[in-house]
N, C-alpha and C positions, 0 to 999 in steps of 0.2 A: 584656671586659665582657659582662654578660648583662643582659637586661631582666626585671624582675619588677614587677608591678603598675604598668607604665608608667614605672617609674623606672629610670634607668641606675645600676647598682650594681657594686661590685667586692668580691665577698665570698669568692671561692674561694681567693685567694692572699694572705691576711693574713700579714704577717711574724710570726715568733715573738716579737719584741719590738717594742713600740710606745712610744717615748718620750712622756712626758706633761710638758708644759712650762707654767709660769706665770710664770717670770722671764726676764729677758734672758739671764742666764748659762746657764740651762737651754736656752733657745732656741738659743744659740750652740753649745752642746755637741751638741744634736740636729741642727743644721745640718751638723755635721762627722761625725755618727754614720753607720754603714753602713746604718741602718734607713730605708726609703723612706717610712714613714708616721709622722706626728707628730700627737699629740692636744694641741690648744691649750686649756688649762683656766684661762685667766686673762687679765688685761689689762683695758683700759677701752675703751669705744666710741670715744673720741677718738683713741686710739693703736693700735687693733687692726690697722689696715691696715699701718702701719709695723712693728708687731710681727711680723706674719706674712710680710712681704715677703722677708726673708732665707731663710725656709724655702721659699717658692715659687721664689725665684731659684736655690736649690740643688736644685730639681726634686723637692721632697718633696710627698707627698700630705698634705693638711691636713684634719684633723677639728676642728671647732669645738664647744666646749661653751658655748652661749650663757647657760646658768644662771650661769656664773662670770664673765661679762663685765660689769664695772661700767658702769652707765648704759644698758644695752641692755634694752629692754622684752622681757619673756618672753611675747610674743604673736606673732601672724601678721606684724604690721608689723615687729617686731624681727627676725624670721626673714628677711623680705624685705630689710631693711637689711643684715644681715650677709651674706646671699647676694650682694647687689649689690656690696658692698665687697670681698669676698674670694673668692667662688665656691668655698666649701669642698667637698671631696669628700663629706663627711658632717656631719650635725648629731648631737651626742651630748647626751642629756638623760635625766633621771630624772623630769621633770615630764610626767605623762600627758597633760595638756591640750596642752602644747607638742608632745609626740610626735604627737598627732593632727594638729596643724597641719603638722608636718613631712611626714607622709604625704599630707595634702591638697594640699600644694604640690609633691608628687612629688619630694621631696628624699630622699636616702639617710639612713635613721634608724639610729642606734646607741642602743638603749634601755639605759640604765643601771639595774640593779635591785640593791637593797640587801637582802641576805638575812641576817637575824639570828635568825630563829626559824621554826617551821613555818608560822605564819600569814603571815609576809612571803614565804616561799617560795610558798605557795599563791596569794597575791594577785599576786605577780610572774609566776607561770606563767599565770595568767588574763589578765594584761595582755599578755604575750607572745603568747598565742593570739589575743587580740582585735586587737592592733595589727600582728602579723606584721612585726616590725622586720627590717631587713637584717642586723643584727648585734646580739647581746646582750652587754652588758658586765656581768659578775657582780662585785659588791663585797660584802665584801672577797674578794680572790683566794683566800684560804685556805679558803673554803667550797666552792670549785669541785669538789674531789675528792668532797665529800659529796653534791653535787647534779648531778654530771656527767651521769648517766644521764637525768634529767628534762630537762635542757637539750638534750642531744644528740638526744633523741627528736624534737625539733621541727625538726631539719634546718637550724638557723640557726647560722652561725659564732659562736663564743664567745670573748670577750676576758675574761681575769681581771685585776682591778685592785684595788689597795689592799692595804696591809700586806705587800707583797713587799719583804723586807729583806735577802735573801741570794741569792747565786747558786744555792744548793742549792734554795731554794723556787722561784725563777724556772725553773730547769731541770726540776724535777719537774712543774710546771704545763705546761710546753711538752711534755714527754714524754706527759702525759695528754691532749694534744690542744688546749689553749687557746693563743691568743696572749696575751701578758702585757704589760699596760700598766704602765709603771714611771716614777716621778718622779725616782728617784735616778740621776744620770748615770753613776755608777761601775758600775751594774748593766747599762748599755746596751752597753758596749764589751768586756766581759770574756767 
């Protein structure tokens, strides 16, 4: 672990593949996968602790996406609740107000940026420069090769996520230097 901005972070050794789960079936596959880090992108506030427990019991590092948890307020109090329930290793969000709260709470931030045109790229790069997240998650993954240079110049580890539908795409992104977040279990173990 290294310290940056007073937050404990684990950014140097991201695995090549990060399973992304939002169902019990996916969670169970991720629990058995060889990958040490799992992105939890679903569930509800009432059940999230039980949903995550098998992952933690399997010694998986857990990233939580509070934007996707039903019933959880997308504010400082919601972050404090999810942190007290689960103690995730990182919070992932595309919500800039929530991202600011994550950094103020000195939690590890994975900033998700959606790149669909030049304007969204420019505003995303400005947000990255302003917030200095611990990890940037680029969506959809297929744009990573086009913006790789701009992201890598910032010295922040990059995860590519979304629309990864084949082993060929997954492996190409990994070869280019990104970790790849994938929701399809069949692409985790091959």
